[in-house]
N, C-alpha and C positions, 0 to 999 in steps of 0.2 A: 133613740138610744144609740143606734148604729152611727148616726151622724156625729154624736158626741164622742164615741170611741174613735171614729175616724179622725176627728179634729184633734184629739189627744195624741193619737199615733203620729199624725203629721207634725204636730208641735214637737214631739219627742225626737222625730227624725231631724227636724230643723235644728234643734239644739245640739244633737250629736254631730251634725254636719258642721255647725259653727265651731264646736269644740275641736274637731279634727282639723279644720282649716286654721284655727288659732294655733294649735300645736305645730303644725307644718310651718306656719309663718314665723313662729318663735324660733324654730330650728334654723330657718333660712336667715333670719336677722342675726342670730348668734354666729352662724357660719360666716356670713359676710363681714361681721365685725372682727372676727378672729383672723380672717384671711387678708385684711387690709394691711398694707405696708405700715410698719411701726411708726413711721414719722407722721402718718395721717390718722393713726388710730386714736380714739378717745382715750385719754389717760388721766392720771390724777392731776397733771399739770393743767389740763383743760378745765377740770372741775374746780381746781384752785383758782383759775383765771375768772371763772363765772362768779366764784365767791367774792372776788375782790370788787365786783360791781356793787356789792352791798357795803355800806358803812357799818362800823361796829354797833352804832345806835340802832340801825335798822334790824340787824340780826338779833339784837337784844329784844326789840319789840316783837319780832316774829316768834322768838322762844317764849316771850311773855304771854303770847296769845294762848299758850298751853299751860304755862306755869308762871304766875305773876311774880314769883320770887326773882326772876331774871331782871325785871324792870326796876327792881330796888337799887341796882347798881348805877342807874342813870341819874344824872343831875336833875334837880327839880324843874329847871327851865327847859329841859329837853322836850321837844315835841315829837309825836309820832310822825313818821314820814307819810307823805301823801301817796296813796296807792297809784295814782296816775304817774307820779314821778318815778316810782320804782319800776313800773311796767315800761315807761319810756326808756329808761336806762338799759333795761334788759333787752328791749327790742332793737335799740339803735346803737348800743354801746357808747352813747354820748352822755356825758355827765354835765348837766346845766351849770354846775359850780366849778367845772374844770375846763377851761377853754382849750387845753391841749387836746382833748378828746375829739374836738371838731376841727381845730386848725391843723392838727397833725395830718389830716386827710387832704387838706387843700393847699397848704404852703410847702413848697419844695424844701427838704431838709429839716422841717419842723418835727417830723416823726422821729428824728434822732433822740428827742427828749422823751420818747416813749420807753427808752431803756429803763431798767429797774436796777438800782444799786442794791446788791445783796449785802455787801459789807464795805464800808468806806475806810480807806486808810487816811493817813495825814494829808490834809489839803484837798481831799477828793470830794467833789460835788458834781452837779450836772454840767458845769462849765468846763470841767477838767477830765471828762471821759475820753477814752482813746478816740483819735481822729483818723479817719481814712479819707484822704483827699488826693487820689492819684491823678496824674495827667493822662491824656490818651495813651494807650499802650505803645503806640509808635514812638512817642517821646520818651517813654520809660525805657525802651530798648536802645536808645541812642548811646553810643560808646563815649564815655567821658574819662578824663584823666583821673586816676586815683593813686593815693600814696599810702603804703603801709610799711615803708622802710623803717620809720621811726617807732613802729609799734613793737612793744616788748610784751610778751605774755607775762601777766603777774606770776611771780614765782609760785609754783605749786605748793599750796599749804600742806605741810607734812600731816599725814593722816595715819591713824593706826591701821595696819593691814587688815582688811575685812576678815572677820571671823567666819563669815558665811558668804557664799556667792551663789549666783544663779547657775553655776557649773556649766558655763558656755551657752546657756539659753539666752536668747535675745528677747527680753521682755519689754523693752522700751523702744518706741518708734518715734523719731523726730523728723518733721518735715517743715516746709516753708512755702505756704501757698503764694505769698507775695515775695518770691525769692529774691527780687532785686532791690528791696528796701535797704538803703545804705545810710551812711552817716556823714554829715557835713565836714567834721574834722578831717576826714580822709578824702574829701573831694575839693581840692584847692581852688578850682575854677568855678565852683557852684556856690551861689549865695541864696538862690531861691529854694525854699524847702520842697516845692513841688517838683524839683529836678534832682532830689537826693536819691538817685537810683544808679546802680552799677551792676555789671554782669558778674563780677568776681568779688569785689569788696563790698560785702553786704551781709544781711542777717544769717545767711547760711554758715558764715564763719563762726557765729555764735552758737549755732546748732552743733557744729563740729566740736567746739569746746565743751558744750554741755554733754555730748556723747562721751567724750574722753573722761570727763569728771565722773560720769556714771560708772564707767569701766573701772576707774581707780577705786571705786567703792564696792566693787563686786557685782554690779548690776549690768548685765549685758544689754547693749544698745545698738540700734541701727539708725544711722543718719542718712536721710534722703539727700542726695547730691544733685539731682536733676534740676535744671532751671525751669521751673514750672511756668514762669511768665513767658519764656521763649516757646514753650509747648503751646501755651494759649494762643500766641501769635501764629505759630505754624499750623494750628488747626483752624485758623480763621475765626477764632472766638473773640469775645470782648472781655474786658477786665472783670466785669461783674459775673463772668462765667468761670472765673478762676477756680472756685471751689468745686465746680463740676469736674474740672480736670484733675485737681488734687485728689478728689474722691476716688477716681479710677486708680490712681497710683497707690492710695492707701489700701484699697480693696485687693490690689495685686499683691502688696506686701503681706497683708494678713492671710491671704490664701496660701502664700508660700511659707508662712511662719506662724504656726498656731500658738506659739509661746507669747506672742505680743499681747501685752495687757495694757500698758500705758501708751497713750498716743498724744503727742504734743505738737501743736502748730505754732511755730515761733514767728513773731512779727515785730516790727519797729514802729513806734507811735510817731505821729506828726507834731506832737506837742513840743514846746521849747524846753530848754534846760532847767528852768526854775521848777517846772512841774515833774520832770522825769529823772531828777538827780537827787541823791541823799548822801550825806557823809556819815560813815560809821567807823568809829575808832581811827579817825584821821584819814580814812580812804574813801574816795568817791565811788559810788555804785550807780548803775542804771536801774531805776526802779521798775517793778513789775506790775502788771495788771492782768487779772484773769477774766477772760471773756467767755460767756456761755451762750449757747443758742437756745432761746426760749421756745422755738418751734419744734425742738426735739422732744417727743412725747415723754421721754424718760430723763429729762435734763436734771431732775432732782438728784440722781445719783452723782452726776458730775458736779452739781452744786455743792454737795456735801464734801467732795474732795477739795474743791476750791476754798470753801470755808476753813477746812482743816489746814491746808497749806498756808493760807493767810495767817491763821492763828499761830502756826509754828514759826513762820517768818518773823512775825511781830515779836515773839519771845527771843529769838536768837539773833535777828537782824532788824532791830527796831526801825521802822520807817521805810524799809525796802519795798513792802507791798503797798501799792496804791489802792488795793481792794479788789472787788469782784463785781461784775455787772452782767445782767441777763439782757440779751437783745433779741428783738423780733419785730415783725411788722414791715411796713413799706420801706424800701431803701436799704435793707440789710439782708444778709443771707438767712439768718434765723436758725440755722441748724449747724453750720460750720463743720459738717461731717462727724459731729459728736455722737450721732446715733449708732456709729460703728462700734463704740466701746463705752462702757460705763465709767471708764477712767480716761476720759479725753477732754482736753482743755486747750483753748487758744490762749497763748501767753504773749502779751506785749512786753518786750524787754527794751527799756530805754526809749529815747526819742531821737530826732534828727541831730541834736547837738551833742549827743554822747559819743565818747570814743570807744573803740574796740576794747581797750584795757578795762574801761568801766563795765562794759557788758560781759567781759570774761569773768570779772569778779562776781558779777551777779550769777553767771552760769555755775560757778563753783558753789555759791550759796544755795541755788535752786537744787543742784545735785545733792548737796548735803541734806537739805530738808526732805526732798522727795524720796531719797534712799531710806531715810528713817521711816517715812510714811509707808513705803513699800513693804519693809520688813514687819511693820506694825500690822498691816492688814493681812500679810501672809500668816503671821502668828495667830491672828484672830480666826482665819479661815480653817485652821487646823483644830481649833477648839470645838 
């Protein structure tokens, strides 16, 4: 009898010890997960990515295992997936019926097609996604002849004086990670698109114009004027480390101005004129493309903004937006510093063949649309 009681007591002690260890382990796991940097933390985007490994038919069969009603929506010829195939895809992230999932890891540049088009504008497909094909940074910093003498700013479109303003608060921050991206029409001696770079006549002029247009609409804006590519060179970094350099500049700006809400990184695409230009009401515009970093754990917030801006542009400036794409994986940055704000987007404005006049028109259109969006969400936040 004593032995039996002793055995029960030891078993009880063992279960109590297991329970205590389990609770402690649970708290340790929760603590470690909540203390991880946001960009590495498991988020809804990670779960969403896992879910994409399942086809719609597979999910219906899984639900049908519990409720046969779900399998009624499937075609009669549909067959249930093999368990081995499902487990193989989950374990390797390779899809037997999609060669991109394997070749993208083996062929240089093939991972480019891992990008996911969120919304496609006119003419947009996987062959017309924004291109980044820079030369060695030393070639990028070569001084070239440039001409803007014949550039006339499009006349400022008369606008109704804003009924409300940010009252001096700078809520928009504009910067240019690839600050020397320029335009062939203003580089008379350059014919090679890989040499379309200049220290002064470049995408930063478009950023200055966009900042001016925001101010005209009552939206306070800061435009970063530092030559980030020169800083990359001075720090002995490589071109693919440009976003590390611009990140420190953004963080400095945000720490000095807590009013900053919208953050835009302006770029120039390497596609040619037929892809990057649209005519609206007899005027030519440089088309836009919104790029999101899929490795930002909270990229869905920025995605919603990109979708809304695309929709608004389509209504007021048909064809101006080429759409929006999410990028991640090998060969791309994957975050683009967009984890710093839920209202942060990389915007491609035009391509190598566009003129500054065309990009300025686009800057006006963007300021018009984004200002509307800003006041819309401001009103919603007060409700």
